[in-house]
VODOTI-865168 format. One line per 8 residues: number of its first residue (from 1); for each residue x, y, z of N, C-alpha, C, CB. Coordinates in steps of 0.1 Angstrom, whole numbers, plus 5000, padded with zeros to 4 digits. Atoms other than C-alpha are relative to their C-alpha. Glycine has a CB too. Example, Ala and Ser with C-alpha at 12.3 -4.5 7.8 and 13.67 -1.06 7.14 Angstrom:
<recs>
1	5009/4988/5000/5123/4955/5078/5009/5012/5000/4990/5000/5012 ~ 4991/4989/5000/5137/4989/5071/4992/5011/5008/5004/5005/4986
</recs>
This chain:
<recs>
1	5006/4986/5003/0687/0176/7474/5013/5010/5000/4988/5006/5012 ~ 4989/4990/5001/0711/0204/7462/4997/5013/5007/5002/5002/4985 ~ 5004/4986/4994/0692/0235/7475/4992/4997/5012/4992/5009/4990 ~ 5009/5002/4990/0662/0234/7498/4986/4999/4995/5001/5010/5010 ~ 5014/5003/5004/0627/0222/7495/4992/5012/5001/4994/4990/5008 ~ 5008/4989/5000/0602/0247/7485/4989/4999/5012/4993/5002/4986 ~ 5009/5000/4989/0577/0258/7512/4985/4995/4995/4999/5016/5005 ~ 5016/5003/5003/0539/0247/7512/4994/5010/4992/4991/4998/5013
9	5005/4988/5008/0531/0282/7500/5005/5000/4986/5005/5012/5007 ~ 4996/5000/5015/0555/0279/7470/4995/4989/4992/5015/4998/4999 ~ 5006/5012/5008/0543/0244/7461/4986/5004/4996/5000/4987/5009 ~ 5013/4996/5002/0507/0258/7462/5000/5010/4988/4993/5006/5013 ~ 4999/4990/5011/0517/0288/7440/5005/4994/4987/5010/5011/5004 ~ 4995/5007/5012/0535/0264/7415/4992/4986/4999/5016/4998/5002 ~ 5008/5012/5002/0507/0238/7416/5000/4995/4985/4986/5004/5005 ~ 5000/5003/5013/0503/0238/7378/5014/4995/4994/4996/5012/4994
17	4987/5004/5004/0540/0235/7372/5004/4987/5006/5010/5011/5004 ~ 4998/5013/4995/0541/0206/7397/4993/4989/4993/4997/4999/5013 ~ 5008/5009/5008/0514/0188/7379/5007/4997/4987/4985/5006/4997 ~ 4992/5002/5011/0534/0193/7347/5012/4992/5001/5004/5012/4994 ~ 4987/5007/4997/0565/0180/7363/4997/4985/5002/5006/5007/5013 ~ 5004/5015/4999/0546/0148/7375/4997/4993/4987/4987/4999/5010 ~ 5004/5006/5013/0532/0143/7340/5013/4996/4992/4990/5012/4991 ~ 4988/5003/5006/0567/0144/7327/5007/4987/5005/5009/5011/5002
25	4997/5013/4993/0574/0115/7351/4990/4989/4997/5001/5002/5015 ~ 5011/5009/5003/0543/0098/7338/4993/4997/5013/5005/4987/4992 ~ 5007/5001/4989/0526/0102/7371/4987/5007/5001/5009/5003/5011 ~ 5013/4995/5001/0489/0108/7372/4997/5005/5014/4989/4989/4995 ~ 5004/4996/4989/0470/0126/7399/4998/4989/5010/4989/5008/4998 ~ 5003/5012/4992/0456/0092/7413/5013/4994/5005/4991/4990/4992 ~ 4987/5007/4998/0491/0077/7411/5008/5009/5011/5008/5000/4985 ~ 4994/4990/4991/0505/0107/7430/4994/4999/5014/4998/5014/4995
33	5006/5002/4986/0480/0103/7459/5005/4986/5005/4983/5001/4999 ~ 4996/5012/4996/0489/0066/7460/5014/4999/5005/4998/4992/4988 ~ 4985/4999/4997/0526/0073/7460/5002/5007/5014/5008/5007/4988 ~ 5001/4994/4987/0521/0096/7490/4997/4992/5011/4992/5010/4999 ~ 5006/5009/4989/0502/0071/7510/5008/4988/5000/4984/4995/4998 ~ 4995/5014/5001/0521/0039/7500/5016/5000/5000/4994/4994/4987 ~ 4986/4999/5001/0556/0052/7493/5006/5014/5003/5005/4996/4985 ~ 4997/4985/4997/0562/0085/7511/5014/5006/4997/4997/5003/5013
41	4986/4996/5002/0600/0084/7508/5002/5003/4985/5011/4988/5004 ~ 5000/4997/5014/0595/0083/7469/4993/5013/4997/4994/4988/4993 ~ 5008/4986/5002/0570/0112/7470/5010/5011/5006/4985/5001/5009 ~ 4991/4990/4995/0595/0131/7491/5011/5003/4991/5005/4997/5013 ~ 4989/4999/5010/0623/0125/7465/4994/5009/4988/5005/4985/4996 ~ 5005/4994/5012/0600/0138/7438/4998/5016/5004/4988/4993/4994 ~ 5002/4986/4996/0592/0170/7459/5015/5007/4999/4993/5000/5014 ~ 4986/4994/5001/0630/0175/7462/5005/5002/4987/5009/4992/5007
49	4995/4997/5013/0637/0170/7427/4993/5013/4993/4997/4986/4990 ~ 5009/4988/5006/0610/0195/7417/5006/5013/5005/4983/4999/5006 ~ 4997/4988/4994/0622/0220/7442/5014/5004/4995/5000/5000/5016 ~ 4988/4996/5005/0658/0218/7429/4999/5005/4985/5010/4989/5001 ~ 5003/4995/5013/0645/0222/7394/4996/5015/4999/4989/4992/4994 ~ 5005/4986/4998/0626/0254/7404/5012/5009/5003/4990/5001/5012 ~ 4988/4992/4995/0657/0267/7422/5010/5002/4989/5007/4993/5013 ~ 4990/4999/5012/0680/0261/7392/4995/5011/4990/5003/4985/4993
57	5006/4991/5010/0656/0280/7370/5000/5015/5005/4984/4995/4997 ~ 4999/4986/4993/0655/0310/7395/5014/5005/4999/4995/4999/5016 ~ 4987/4997/4999/0691/0310/7400/5007/5003/4988/5006/4989/5005 ~ 4996/4998/5015/0698/0309/7363/4998/5015/4996/4993/4990/4991 ~ 5006/4986/5005/0678/0343/7359/5005/5010/5009/4985/5000/4999 ~ 4998/4990/4991/0688/0360/7390/5012/5009/4997/5002/4995/5013 ~ 4988/4991/5003/0710/0392/7385/5004/5007/5011/4998/5008/4989 ~ 4998/4991/4989/0707/0412/7416/4995/4994/5014/4994/5014/4997
65	5004/5005/4987/0705/0403/7454/5005/5011/5008/5007/4986/5005 ~ 4996/4990/4990/0705/0426/7484/4997/4993/5013/4991/5013/4999 ~ 5000/5005/4985/0711/0418/7521/5002/5013/5007/5012/4989/5004 ~ 4999/4988/4991/0702/0448/7542/4996/4996/5014/4991/5012/4995 ~ 5002/5001/4986/0706/0448/7580/4999/5013/5006/5012/4992/5005 ~ 5001/4986/4994/0704/0476/7606/5011/5009/4996/5000/4998/5016 ~ 4990/4990/5003/0737/0491/7598/5008/4996/4987/5010/5001/5011 ~ 4992/5002/5012/0749/0474/7566/4989/4996/4988/5012/4987/5002
73	5007/5004/5011/0738/0469/7530/5011/4993/4992/4992/5012/4993 ~ 4991/5008/5010/0754/0442/7507/4991/4999/4988/5005/4984/5005 ~ 5008/5000/5011/0742/0448/7472/5009/4993/4989/4997/5015/4995 ~ 4994/5008/5009/0752/0423/7446/4994/5000/4986/5001/4987/5005 ~ 5004/5001/5014/0753/0423/7408/5006/4987/4995/5003/5012/4992 ~ 4996/5014/5004/0756/0386/7395/5002/5000/4986/4991/4989/5004 ~ 4997/4999/5015/0773/0390/7361/5002/4985/4996/5013/5009/4997 ~ 4997/5014/5006/0781/0361/7339/5012/4995/5006/5001/5000/4985
81	4986/5005/4995/0817/0359/7351/5003/5001/5015/5011/5006/4992 ~ 4997/4998/4986/0817/0372/7386/4988/5007/5007/5012/5008/5001 ~ 5010/4994/4991/0798/0386/7416/5007/5014/5003/4997/4991/5013 ~ 4994/4987/4996/0802/0424/7421/4992/5004/5012/4999/5011/4988 ~ 5006/4995/4987/0795/0439/7456/5002/5014/5002/5005/4993/5012 ~ 4999/4986/4993/0788/0473/7468/4995/4999/5015/4991/5011/4993 ~ 5004/5002/4987/0789/0472/7505/4999/5015/5008/5010/4990/5008 ~ 5003/4986/4992/0775/0501/7528/4999/4998/5014/4986/5007/4995
89	5000/5001/4986/0782/0505/7564/4997/5013/5007/5013/4994/5005 ~ 5004/4988/4993/0764/0530/7586/5006/4999/5014/4984/5002/5001 ~ 4993/5000/4985/0786/0539/7617/4991/5009/5008/5017/5007/5000 ~ 5009/4994/4990/0757/0555/7635/4991/4990/5006/4991/5011/4993 ~ 5007/5010/4993/0742/0531/7660/4984/5003/5001/5006/4999/5013 ~ 5015/4996/4999/0709/0551/7661/4992/4997/4988/4999/5014/5004 ~ 5007/5001/5014/0702/0544/7623/4998/4986/4999/5008/5005/4988 ~ 5004/5014/5003/0684/0512/7615/4995/5000/4985/4989/4994/5010
97	5004/5000/5015/0684/0507/7576/4987/4993/4995/5011/4995/4993 ~ 5011/5010/5002/0656/0481/7580/4987/5008/5002/5001/4988/5009 ~ 5012/4992/4997/0632/0508/7590/4997/5012/4989/5000/5005/5014 ~ 5003/4989/5010/0616/0535/7568/5007/5013/5005/4985/5001/4998 ~ 4992/4987/4995/0630/0562/7591/5014/4999/4999/4996/5003/5015 ~ 4984/5003/5002/0665/0548/7591/5003/5001/4985/5004/4984/5005 ~ 4996/4999/5014/0664/0544/7553/4998/5014/4995/4993/4990/4992 ~ 5002/4987/5004/0650/0578/7549/5011/5009/5005/4987/5004/5006
105	4988/4993/4995/0680/0592/7571/5011/4997/4989/5005/4995/5014 ~ 4987/5005/5009/0705/0572/7548/4998/5008/4987/5000/4982/4997 ~ 5001/4994/5013/0689/0586/7516/5004/5016/5000/4985/4999/4996 ~ 4997/4986/4999/0693/0622/7529/5016/5002/5003/4991/5007/5011 ~ 4987/4998/4995/0728/0616/7544/5011/4989/4995/4999/5000/5015 ~ 4991/5009/5006/0744/0591/7520/5014/5003/5000/4997/4998/4989 ~ 4986/4995/5001/0776/0613/7517/5006/5003/5014/5000/5014/4992 ~ 4996/4997/4986/0780/0616/7555/5013/4992/5004/4988/4997/5010
113	4988/5007/4995/0812/0607/7573/4997/4988/5007/5009/5010/5008 ~ 5005/5012/4993/0791/0581/7591/4998/4988/4992/4989/5003/5007 ~ 5002/5011/5010/0790/0560/7560/5011/4996/4993/4990/5005/4989 ~ 4989/5006/5007/0816/0537/7546/4995/4992/4988/5009/4992/5009 ~ 5004/5007/5011/0814/0523/7512/5013/4992/4994/4995/5009/4989 ~ 4990/5009/5006/0834/0493/7496/4994/4994/4989/5006/4990/5011 ~ 5004/5008/5013/0833/0477/7462/5010/4989/4999/4998/5008/4986 ~ 4993/5014/5001/0846/0442/7455/4995/4991/4989/5000/4993/5013
121	5004/5010/5009/0844/0416/7428/5006/4986/5004/5003/5004/4985 ~ 4995/5014/4998/0847/0378/7432/4997/4991/4989/4995/4995/5013 ~ 5004/5010/5011/0849/0350/7407/4991/4989/5007/5014/4994/4993 ~ 5008/5010/4994/0824/0324/7411/5009/4987/5002/4987/4996/4990 ~ 4995/5014/4997/0833/0288/7424/4996/4992/4989/4996/4994/5013 ~ 5003/5009/5012/0828/0259/7400/4984/4999/4998/5007/4984/5004 ~ 5015/5000/5000/0790/0261/7408/4995/5013/5002/4995/4990/5011 ~ 5005/4987/5000/0777/0296/7400/4987/4999/5008/4997/5005/4985
129	5012/4999/4993/0742/0288/7412/5001/4997/5014/4990/4992/4994 ~ 4998/5003/4985/0753/0273/7445/5005/5014/5006/5011/4987/5003 ~ 4995/4986/4995/0772/0307/7451/4990/5008/5002/5010/5007/4990 ~ 5012/4991/4998/0741/0326/7445/4991/4995/5011/4992/5000/4987 ~ 5010/5005/4989/0720/0303/7467/5005/5002/5013/4997/4985/4998 ~ 4993/4998/4988/0746/0306/7495/4996/5015/5006/5016/4998/4998 ~ 5003/4986/4996/0739/0344/7494/4986/5001/5004/5003/5009/4989 ~ 5014/5000/4995/0702/0338/7497/4998/4994/5014/4992/4992/4992
137	5000/5006/4986/0707/0314/7526/5004/5009/5011/5010/4988/5000 ~ 4995/4991/4990/0726/0342/7543/4990/5012/5003/5013/5004/4995 ~ 5010/4989/4998/0696/0365/7540/4998/5009/4989/5003/5008/5012 ~ 5001/4989/5011/0700/0382/7506/4986/4996/4992/5014/4999/4990 ~ 5014/5001/5008/0667/0387/7485/5003/5004/4987/4989/5010/5006 ~ 4998/4996/5014/0664/0388/7449/4992/5013/4997/4994/4988/4989 ~ 5005/4987/5004/0657/0423/7435/5003/5003/4986/5006/5010/5009 ~ 4999/4995/5014/0656/0442/7403/5013/5009/4998/4986/5009/4997
145	4989/4994/5000/0688/0459/7412/5001/5015/5000/5007/4995/4991 ~ 5000/4986/4999/0677/0495/7416/5010/5007/5009/4987/5005/5004 ~ 4990/4995/4992/0699/0502/7445/5014/4998/4996/4999/4995/5013 ~ 4987/5003/5005/0730/0486/7431/5003/5009/4989/5001/4985/4996 ~ 4996/4991/5011/0728/0506/7399/5000/5015/5003/4991/4998/4989 ~ 4999/4986/4995/0720/0538/7418/5015/5002/5006/4989/5002/5013 ~ 4987/4998/4994/0752/0534/7439/5011/4998/4989/5003/4990/5011 ~ 4990/5000/5011/0772/0522/7409/5003/5012/4992/4997/4989/4991
153	4999/4989/5006/0764/0552/7392/5007/5012/5008/4988/5004/4995 ~ 4993/4989/4991/0773/0575/7421/5014/4997/5003/4992/5001/5014 ~ 4985/5002/4997/0805/0558/7430/5009/5000/4987/5002/4986/5006 ~ 4993/4997/5011/0814/0557/7395/5010/4989/4994/5007/5012/5002 ~ 4992/5012/5002/0829/0523/7392/4997/4993/4986/4998/4988/5012
</recs>
């Protein structure tokens, strides 16, 4: 397995896609039930293959990721050739960006001396999707990129 298995909730949400996947493997609903009962290791492999296919599809389409913690924001734009980063560090320990109050403070004080900005770019490794997945494993979430674009416009890079 290249990525990680989908959760039970994700499998439930993707039930029709999973049924279609099994159909491409020429596995009927009754055969799937028998496979789970008689050859659970083979059923597990099918779940893993399906999970990787879903992850590949998602990772191929993702353009923006955000990883926001109490004092840091890491905003990524995943272009075709490289990953661009805007990093924001709040040097005020009383501010927690993960709360609405803390983020509200930040929106009013984004030009404060208590805030540091850094921009960087990094080429992908041989496996672009694995690089993206590694960021997600570290806590990044897929977004529409509103924050990145706002900062990019302000910073003027």
